[in-house]
FIKETOR-959307 format. One record per residue: residue number from 1; x, y, z of N, C-alpha, C, O, CB in turn. Coordinates in steps of 0.2 Angstrom, whole numbers, plus 5000, padded with zeros to 4 digits. Last residue first. Glycine has a CB too. Layout:
<recs>
NUM | X | Y | Z | X | Y | Z | X | Y | Z | X | Y | Z | X | Y | Z
...
</recs>
This chain:
<recs>
92 | 4979 | 4941 | 4932 | 4977 | 4936 | 4928 | 4977 | 4932 | 4920 | 4975 | 4927 | 4919 | 4973 | 4938 | 4930
91 | 4986 | 4947 | 4935 | 4982 | 4945 | 4943 | 4980 | 4941 | 4937 | 4978 | 4936 | 4940 | 4976 | 4952 | 4949
90 | 5006 | 4950 | 4931 | 4998 | 4951 | 4927 | 4996 | 4948 | 4933 | 5001 | 4946 | 4937 | 4996 | 4947 | 4919
89 | 5018 | 4960 | 4939 | 5013 | 4952 | 4937 | 5008 | 4955 | 4940 | 5006 | 4959 | 4944 | 5016 | 4942 | 4941
88 | 5034 | 4966 | 4938 | 5024 | 4965 | 4939 | 5022 | 4960 | 4935 | 5024 | 4958 | 4930 | 5019 | 4971 | 4937
87 | 5046 | 4968 | 4946 | 5046 | 4965 | 4939 | 5036 | 4967 | 4940 | 5035 | 4970 | 4945 | 5051 | 4955 | 4938
86 | 5056 | 4972 | 4956 | 5061 | 4973 | 4949 | 5056 | 4967 | 4940 | 5058 | 4965 | 4935 | 5071 | 4967 | 4952
85 | 5049 | 4980 | 4970 | 5053 | 4976 | 4968 | 5053 | 4977 | 4957 | 5051 | 4982 | 4953 | 5050 | 4967 | 4972
84 | 5052 | 4999 | 4975 | 5046 | 4992 | 4974 | 5053 | 4986 | 4969 | 5059 | 4987 | 4966 | 5033 | 4995 | 4966
83 | 5054 | 5002 | 4994 | 5058 | 5003 | 4985 | 5055 | 4997 | 4982 | 5054 | 4991 | 4985 | 5070 | 5001 | 4983
82 | 5057 | 5009 | 5007 | 5052 | 5007 | 5003 | 5062 | 5004 | 4996 | 5068 | 5004 | 4995 | 5044 | 5017 | 5000
81 | 5057 | 5012 | 5024 | 5062 | 5014 | 5019 | 5057 | 5009 | 5013 | 5053 | 5005 | 5016 | 5072 | 5011 | 5020
80 | 5047 | 5018 | 5035 | 5057 | 5017 | 5033 | 5058 | 5018 | 5031 | 5062 | 5023 | 5030 | 5061 | 5013 | 5033
79 | 5034 | 5025 | 5022 | 5040 | 5018 | 5025 | 5045 | 5019 | 5027 | 5049 | 5021 | 5022 | 5042 | 5013 | 5022
78 | 5015 | 5026 | 5025 | 5024 | 5031 | 5024 | 5031 | 5026 | 5031 | 5032 | 5024 | 5037 | 5022 | 5045 | 5030
77 | 5004 | 5024 | 5018 | 5006 | 5021 | 5019 | 5016 | 5027 | 5018 | 5020 | 5029 | 5014 | 5002 | 5013 | 5015
76 | 4988 | 5028 | 5011 | 4994 | 5034 | 5015 | 4998 | 5026 | 5020 | 4995 | 5024 | 5025 | 4989 | 5041 | 5022
75 | 4970 | 5029 | 5009 | 4977 | 5023 | 5013 | 4982 | 5029 | 5010 | 4980 | 5033 | 5007 | 4980 | 5012 | 5008
74 | 4963 | 5043 | 5005 | 4958 | 5035 | 5004 | 4967 | 5032 | 5009 | 4969 | 5036 | 5013 | 4955 | 5030 | 4991
73 | 4951 | 5051 | 5013 | 4951 | 5052 | 5006 | 4955 | 5044 | 5005 | 4952 | 5039 | 5005 | 4956 | 5061 | 5003
72 | 4944 | 5045 | 5029 | 4940 | 5043 | 5018 | 4943 | 5045 | 5014 | 4941 | 5043 | 5008 | 4932 | 5046 | 5015
71 | 4959 | 5034 | 5030 | 4954 | 5041 | 5028 | 4949 | 5039 | 5024 | 4949 | 5035 | 5019 | 4959 | 5048 | 5024
70 | 4976 | 5025 | 5036 | 4968 | 5025 | 5032 | 4961 | 5031 | 5034 | 4959 | 5031 | 5039 | 4964 | 5016 | 5034
69 | 4990 | 5022 | 5036 | 4983 | 5028 | 5036 | 4982 | 5029 | 5036 | 4983 | 5035 | 5037 | 4979 | 5030 | 5037
68 | 5003 | 5015 | 5045 | 5001 | 5017 | 5037 | 4994 | 5020 | 5042 | 4993 | 5020 | 5048 | 5001 | 5008 | 5029
67 | 5022 | 5019 | 5044 | 5013 | 5019 | 5047 | 5011 | 5017 | 5040 | 5013 | 5017 | 5034 | 5009 | 5029 | 5051
66 | 5036 | 5004 | 5046 | 5034 | 5010 | 5044 | 5026 | 5011 | 5050 | 5024 | 5008 | 5054 | 5034 | 5009 | 5034
65 | 5044 | 4994 | 5037 | 5042 | 4995 | 5044 | 5042 | 5002 | 5040 | 5044 | 5005 | 5035 | 5047 | 4992 | 5052
64 | 5054 | 4993 | 5025 | 5059 | 4988 | 5029 | 5054 | 4992 | 5038 | 5057 | 4994 | 5043 | 5072 | 4989 | 5026
63 | 5046 | 4988 | 5013 | 5044 | 4990 | 5014 | 5050 | 4988 | 5021 | 5050 | 4982 | 5022 | 5038 | 4991 | 5012
62 | 5043 | 4981 | 4993 | 5047 | 4978 | 4997 | 5048 | 4989 | 5005 | 5050 | 4994 | 5002 | 5057 | 4974 | 4990
61 | 5032 | 4982 | 4983 | 5032 | 4986 | 4984 | 5038 | 4982 | 4990 | 5034 | 4979 | 4993 | 5025 | 4989 | 4985
60 | 5024 | 4977 | 4966 | 5025 | 4972 | 4975 | 5032 | 4980 | 4976 | 5035 | 4983 | 4971 | 5031 | 4957 | 4975
59 | 5007 | 4977 | 4959 | 5014 | 4978 | 4960 | 5018 | 4975 | 4964 | 5016 | 4970 | 4967 | 5016 | 4983 | 4961
58 | 4998 | 4968 | 4948 | 4999 | 4969 | 4954 | 5006 | 4970 | 4956 | 5010 | 4966 | 4956 | 4995 | 4964 | 4957
57 | 4984 | 4973 | 4936 | 4994 | 4969 | 4939 | 4994 | 4973 | 4944 | 4991 | 4979 | 4945 | 5004 | 4972 | 4933
56 | 4971 | 4974 | 4929 | 4973 | 4969 | 4929 | 4987 | 4966 | 4932 | 4992 | 4962 | 4931 | 4968 | 4968 | 4921
55 | 4970 | 4986 | 4942 | 4962 | 4981 | 4938 | 4970 | 4979 | 4936 | 4975 | 4981 | 4939 | 4953 | 4984 | 4932
54 | 4980 | 4982 | 4953 | 4976 | 4990 | 4950 | 4978 | 4985 | 4942 | 4983 | 4983 | 4938 | 4982 | 5000 | 4952
53 | 4986 | 4982 | 4969 | 4982 | 4980 | 4962 | 4979 | 4986 | 4961 | 4976 | 4991 | 4963 | 4976 | 4973 | 4963
52 | 5003 | 4982 | 4976 | 4998 | 4985 | 4974 | 4995 | 4980 | 4966 | 4998 | 4977 | 4961 | 5000 | 4995 | 4974
51 | 5006 | 4976 | 4993 | 5005 | 4974 | 4985 | 5000 | 4981 | 4983 | 4995 | 4984 | 4986 | 5000 | 4964 | 4984
50 | 5021 | 4975 | 5003 | 5018 | 4981 | 5001 | 5016 | 4977 | 4990 | 5020 | 4977 | 4985 | 5025 | 4990 | 5004
49 | 5031 | 4968 | 5010 | 5029 | 4965 | 5005 | 5022 | 4970 | 5006 | 5017 | 4968 | 5010 | 5030 | 4958 | 5005
48 | 5041 | 4969 | 5025 | 5039 | 4964 | 5023 | 5038 | 4970 | 5017 | 5041 | 4975 | 5016 | 5033 | 4959 | 5028
47 | 5043 | 4974 | 5044 | 5046 | 4973 | 5037 | 5042 | 4969 | 5032 | 5037 | 4966 | 5035 | 5052 | 4970 | 5037
46 | 5026 | 4979 | 5049 | 5033 | 4976 | 5049 | 5041 | 4976 | 5043 | 5042 | 4979 | 5038 | 5030 | 4968 | 5049
45 | 5018 | 4997 | 5052 | 5015 | 4991 | 5047 | 5028 | 4985 | 5048 | 5034 | 4987 | 5047 | 5012 | 4999 | 5034
44 | 5006 | 5003 | 5064 | 5011 | 5002 | 5062 | 5013 | 4995 | 5056 | 5009 | 4990 | 5055 | 5015 | 5003 | 5068
43 | 4989 | 5007 | 5056 | 4992 | 5003 | 5063 | 4999 | 5008 | 5060 | 5000 | 5013 | 5056 | 4993 | 4991 | 5063
42 | 4971 | 5018 | 5060 | 4981 | 5019 | 5059 | 4982 | 5015 | 5060 | 4979 | 5013 | 5065 | 4987 | 5024 | 5063
41 | 4954 | 5020 | 5050 | 4961 | 5016 | 5054 | 4969 | 5019 | 5052 | 4972 | 5021 | 5047 | 4961 | 5008 | 5050
40 | 4939 | 5020 | 5041 | 4949 | 5027 | 5043 | 4949 | 5020 | 5049 | 4944 | 5017 | 5052 | 4948 | 5041 | 5049
39 | 4933 | 5010 | 5033 | 4933 | 5010 | 5040 | 4942 | 5014 | 5041 | 4948 | 5011 | 5042 | 4930 | 5001 | 5044
38 | 4933 | 5011 | 5013 | 4940 | 5005 | 5021 | 4938 | 5010 | 5026 | 4940 | 5016 | 5025 | 4953 | 5005 | 5021
37 | 4932 | 5016 | 5004 | 4926 | 5017 | 5009 | 4927 | 5013 | 5011 | 4923 | 5010 | 5013 | 4919 | 5017 | 5007
36 | 4942 | 5002 | 4994 | 4940 | 5010 | 4993 | 4933 | 5012 | 4997 | 4928 | 5009 | 4994 | 4939 | 5012 | 4986
35 | 4951 | 4993 | 5005 | 4947 | 4995 | 4995 | 4945 | 4999 | 4997 | 4947 | 4999 | 5003 | 4940 | 4992 | 4990
34 | 4964 | 4986 | 5011 | 4960 | 4989 | 5011 | 4958 | 4994 | 5002 | 4961 | 4997 | 4997 | 4962 | 4993 | 5017
33 | 4970 | 4972 | 5023 | 4969 | 4973 | 5013 | 4967 | 4982 | 5014 | 4969 | 4983 | 5020 | 4959 | 4967 | 5007
32 | 4983 | 4967 | 5029 | 4978 | 4969 | 5030 | 4974 | 4969 | 5024 | 4977 | 4965 | 5019 | 4979 | 4974 | 5034
31 | 4993 | 4955 | 5045 | 4991 | 4957 | 5034 | 4984 | 4960 | 5034 | 4979 | 4958 | 5037 | 4990 | 4948 | 5027
30 | 4993 | 4960 | 5062 | 4992 | 4953 | 5053 | 4992 | 4959 | 5046 | 4992 | 4965 | 5045 | 4981 | 4947 | 5051
29 | 5001 | 4969 | 5067 | 4994 | 4967 | 5072 | 4992 | 4957 | 5066 | 4990 | 4952 | 5067 | 4984 | 4978 | 5071
28 | 5009 | 4975 | 5060 | 5012 | 4974 | 5063 | 5008 | 4969 | 5069 | 5011 | 4966 | 5074 | 5016 | 4979 | 5065
27 | 5004 | 4974 | 5042 | 5005 | 4975 | 5046 | 5008 | 4972 | 5053 | 5009 | 4966 | 5053 | 5002 | 4977 | 5045
26 | 5011 | 4974 | 5029 | 5008 | 4970 | 5035 | 5009 | 4971 | 5039 | 5014 | 4969 | 5043 | 5009 | 4966 | 5036
25 | 4995 | 4976 | 5013 | 5002 | 4979 | 5017 | 5003 | 4972 | 5022 | 5000 | 4966 | 5021 | 5002 | 4989 | 5024
24 | 4986 | 4978 | 5000 | 4992 | 4974 | 5006 | 4995 | 4974 | 5010 | 4999 | 4970 | 5009 | 4996 | 4972 | 5006
23 | 4975 | 4989 | 4989 | 4981 | 4988 | 4993 | 4980 | 4984 | 4999 | 4975 | 4984 | 5003 | 4983 | 4993 | 4995
22 | 4966 | 4992 | 4977 | 4966 | 4984 | 4985 | 4975 | 4986 | 4982 | 4978 | 4985 | 4977 | 4960 | 4971 | 4984
21 | 4964 | 5000 | 4966 | 4957 | 4996 | 4967 | 4960 | 4992 | 4973 | 4956 | 4988 | 4974 | 4954 | 4991 | 4960
20 | 4971 | 5016 | 4965 | 4973 | 5009 | 4962 | 4963 | 5006 | 4963 | 4958 | 5009 | 4961 | 4982 | 5004 | 4967
19 | 4977 | 5030 | 4959 | 4970 | 5029 | 4962 | 4970 | 5022 | 4959 | 4971 | 5021 | 4952 | 4964 | 5036 | 4959
18 | 4993 | 5038 | 4969 | 4988 | 5036 | 4962 | 4981 | 5031 | 4965 | 4980 | 5029 | 4971 | 4995 | 5030 | 4954
17 | 5008 | 5036 | 4972 | 5004 | 5041 | 4971 | 4997 | 5039 | 4966 | 4997 | 5040 | 4960 | 5008 | 5046 | 4969
16 | 5027 | 5028 | 4976 | 5020 | 5028 | 4971 | 5012 | 5034 | 4974 | 5012 | 5035 | 4980 | 5016 | 5018 | 4970
15 | 5037 | 5032 | 4980 | 5036 | 5032 | 4978 | 5032 | 5028 | 4970 | 5033 | 5027 | 4964 | 5039 | 5032 | 4981
14 | 5045 | 5050 | 4985 | 5036 | 5045 | 4985 | 5036 | 5041 | 4978 | 5036 | 5043 | 4972 | 5027 | 5052 | 4985
13 | 5061 | 5051 | 4997 | 5054 | 5049 | 4990 | 5049 | 5047 | 4990 | 5047 | 5042 | 4994 | 5054 | 5046 | 4985
12 | 5064 | 5047 | 5007 | 5067 | 5049 | 5000 | 5066 | 5052 | 4995 | 5069 | 5055 | 4990 | 5069 | 5046 | 4997
11 | 5057 | 5042 | 5014 | 5060 | 5046 | 5018 | 5065 | 5051 | 5013 | 5067 | 5056 | 5014 | 5064 | 5042 | 5023
10 | 5040 | 5036 | 5006 | 5049 | 5034 | 5010 | 5050 | 5041 | 5012 | 5046 | 5045 | 5011 | 5056 | 5030 | 5005
9 | 5027 | 5031 | 5003 | 5030 | 5036 | 5004 | 5037 | 5036 | 5007 | 5037 | 5038 | 5013 | 5026 | 5038 | 5008
8 | 5011 | 5031 | 4996 | 5021 | 5028 | 4997 | 5024 | 5028 | 4995 | 5026 | 5028 | 4989 | 5023 | 5024 | 4998
7 | 4999 | 5029 | 4993 | 5001 | 5035 | 4992 | 5005 | 5032 | 4996 | 5002 | 5030 | 5001 | 4998 | 5042 | 4992
6 | 4979 | 5030 | 4983 | 4985 | 5026 | 4988 | 4994 | 5030 | 4988 | 4996 | 5033 | 4983 | 4986 | 5017 | 4985
5 | 4964 | 5029 | 4982 | 4968 | 5036 | 4983 | 4975 | 5033 | 4986 | 4976 | 5034 | 4992 | 4964 | 5043 | 4987
4 | 4954 | 5016 | 4974 | 4955 | 5018 | 4982 | 4962 | 5024 | 4978 | 4965 | 5023 | 4973 | 4958 | 5009 | 4988
3 | 4938 | 5016 | 4967 | 4943 | 5017 | 4966 | 4946 | 5020 | 4975 | 4943 | 5024 | 4979 | 4943 | 5021 | 4960
2 | 4921 | 5005 | 4964 | 4927 | 5010 | 4967 | 4933 | 5013 | 4968 | 4932 | 5012 | 4974 | 4927 | 5010 | 4969
1 | 4917 | 5001 | 4951 | 4918 | 4996 | 4957 | 4923 | 5007 | 4956 | 4925 | 5011 | 4952 | 4923 | 4985 | 4956
</recs>
């Protein structure tokens, strides 16, 4: 299965950068998911949770809005504020 390069950046620091299976994010026009090979687009984000799926682990980051940019190189989220939730959840 192809992997997606994902970066999550806030004004304070880069919270995540790496290869993952899928990312789900809270778009202002509806929640969306991104896999490797997704068509390019850019959208604004509303406050909510970004879920990062990496093999059997699901990580969650709470964000306070921002922008998402999907390119052939991957997904970058520029969040107004972001922090990782304290627990990771196994998906299986």
